[in-house]
C-alpha positions in Angstrom: 209.0 21.0 117.8 206.5 23.9 118.1 207.3 23.8 121.8 211.0 24.4 121.1 210.2 27.3 118.8 207.8 28.8 121.4 210.4 28.8 124.2 213.3 29.7 121.8 211.9 32.0 119.2 215.2 33.2 117.7 216.4 29.9 116.2 218.1 30.0 112.8 216.8 27.9 109.9 219.6 25.4 110.4 218.8 25.1 114.1 215.2 24.5 113.4 216.0 21.9 110.8 218.4 20.1 113.2 215.9 20.1 116.0 213.2 18.8 113.7 215.6 16.0 112.6 216.2 14.9 116.2 212.9 13.0 116.6 213.4 11.0 113.3 217.0 10.2 114.1 216.4 9.0 117.6 213.3 7.0 116.7 215.2 5.2 114.0 218.2 4.5 116.2 216.1 3.5 119.2 214.7 0.6 117.3 218.2 -0.8 116.8 219.8 0.2 120.2 217.5 1.1 123.0 218.8 4.3 124.6 215.6 6.2 125.3 212.5 4.6 126.8 209.5 4.1 124.4 207.4 6.6 126.4 210.2 9.2 126.3 210.7 8.8 122.6 207.1 9.8 122.0 207.7 12.9 124.1 211.3 13.5 123.1 210.8 17.3 122.7 209.6 17.8 126.3 211.4 15.1 128.2 214.8 15.3 126.5 215.2 18.3 124.2 213.5 21.1 126.2 214.7 19.6 129.5 218.3 19.8 128.2 217.7 23.3 127.0 216.7 24.3 130.6 220.5 24.8 131.0 220.5 27.3 128.2 217.9 29.4 130.0 220.2 29.6 133.1 223.5 30.2 131.3 223.9 30.7 127.6 227.3 29.6 126.4 229.8 31.9 124.7 231.5 31.1 121.4 234.8 29.4 122.0 233.9 28.0 125.3 234.2 24.3 126.2 231.5 22.2 127.8 231.8 18.6 129.1 228.6 16.5 129.2 229.2 13.6 131.7 227.1 10.4 131.4 225.5 11.7 128.3 223.5 8.5 127.6 221.9 9.1 124.2 223.3 12.6 124.0 221.4 14.7 126.5 221.8 17.4 127.5 224.9 17.8 125.1 223.3 17.5 121.7 220.4 20.0 122.1 222.9 22.4 123.7 225.3 21.9 120.8 222.6 22.8 118.3 221.7 25.9 120.3 225.4 27.0 120.6 227.2 26.0 117.3 230.3 28.0 118.1 230.8 26.3 121.5 232.8 23.1 121.7 231.1 20.1 123.4 232.6 16.8 124.6 230.1 14.1 125.4 231.3 11.2 127.6 229.7 7.9 128.5 231.2 4.7 129.8 228.7 2.6 127.8 229.8 1.9 124.3 226.4 1.3 122.7 225.2 4.7 123.9 228.2 6.5 122.5 227.6 4.6 119.2 224.1 6.2 119.0 225.5 9.6 119.9 228.1 9.4 117.1 225.4 8.5 114.6 223.2 11.4 115.8 226.2 13.8 115.5 226.7 12.6 111.9 223.1 12.7 110.9 222.7 16.3 112.2 226.1 17.3 110.8 227.2 18.8 114.1 230.8 20.0 113.8 231.2 21.2 117.4 230.7 17.8 119.2 233.1 15.1 120.1 231.8 11.8 121.7 234.1 9.7 123.9 233.5 6.2 125.2 235.3 6.3 128.6 234.9 7.1 132.3 235.0 10.8 133.0 238.0 10.4 135.4 240.1 9.5 132.3 239.2 12.6 130.3 241.9 15.2 130.1 241.5 18.9 129.7 239.6 21.7 131.4 236.1 23.0 130.7 234.1 26.1 131.3 231.1 24.1 132.5 230.3 20.5 133.2 226.7 19.5 132.5 224.8 16.4 133.2 221.4 14.8 133.8 221.2 13.2 137.3 223.8 10.4 136.7 224.8 10.3 140.4 224.3 12.1 143.7 226.2 15.4 143.8 229.0 14.4 146.1 230.0 11.5 143.8 229.7 13.7 140.7 231.9 16.4 142.2 234.5 13.7 143.0 234.4 12.4 139.4 235.0 15.8 137.8 237.6 17.2 140.2 240.2 19.3 138.4 238.4 19.5 135.1 236.9 23.0 135.5 239.0 25.9 134.0 239.9 28.6 136.4 239.3 31.6 134.2 235.6 32.5 133.9 234.1 34.2 130.8 230.4 33.8 131.5 227.9 35.6 133.9 228.1 32.6 136.1 231.5 31.5 137.3 232.8 28.2 135.8 231.3 25.1 137.4 228.7 22.4 137.3 225.2 22.8 135.8 223.3 19.7 136.8 219.7 18.7 135.8 218.0 17.1 138.8 214.5 16.5 140.2 212.8 16.0 143.5 213.9 17.0 147.0 217.6 17.8 146.9 218.0 19.3 150.4 219.9 16.4 152.0 222.1 15.7 149.0 223.1 19.4 148.6 223.7 20.1 152.3 227.5 20.1 152.0 227.5 22.8 149.4 227.1 26.3 150.9 227.3 28.1 147.6 224.9 26.0 145.6 222.1 27.7 143.6 218.9 25.9 142.5 216.8 27.1 139.6 213.3 25.7 139.3 212.5 24.9 135.7 208.8 25.2 136.5 209.3 28.9 136.6 210.6 28.8 133.0 208.5 26.1 131.3 204.8 25.7 132.1 204.6 22.0 131.0 203.7 19.5 133.8 206.9 17.5 133.3 208.9 20.4 134.7 207.0 20.7 138.0 209.8 19.1 140.1 212.7 19.6 137.7 215.6 21.9 138.5 219.0 23.1 137.3 221.6 22.8 140.2 224.5 25.2 139.8 227.8 24.7 141.7 230.6 27.2 141.1 234.1 26.0 140.8 234.8 26.5 144.5 232.2 24.1 145.7 232.3 25.1 149.3 232.4 28.4 151.1 
């Protein structure tokens, strides 16, 4: 938790309390429904919370904006981002019911009013979003196909509306089709060893060109 406060020193008391609760809530639920590996649970603040908040370092979200988290799993990156931006609306989607069950329980436990969890495939989700976020659920071409038509045309942020994707490793081949892609190395923002190969990949709404 000190790690989160170190990298994000301007948290409110409520945000600090919610971030502190995360470890307890996930440890408790993970014993009933395994959504996070045992090793990761012990390092939840680095491997899940801070990793998710890497997106916040690249593009802070404005009040009233709408964010879609695809393949959220146990609620990452959506839940840490929802704590960070209480006036932004988050929709967390996963096709696996037991994972969404945990997400719903975490939302209740942390009393998050700005998060909706949906058990479905992203292709079936209606509406448009300012940004679509995710943590490496598929190679980029597949992901782009899944979320087609779900990004709002009018941009309000510094970055144009699009995809903010947490990925790791060598992405040169996977991202070759996308001329406008931007890659942000999280190792330049967070000194922890875990972030050595971790990146945020940004694709604006017009994926090519």
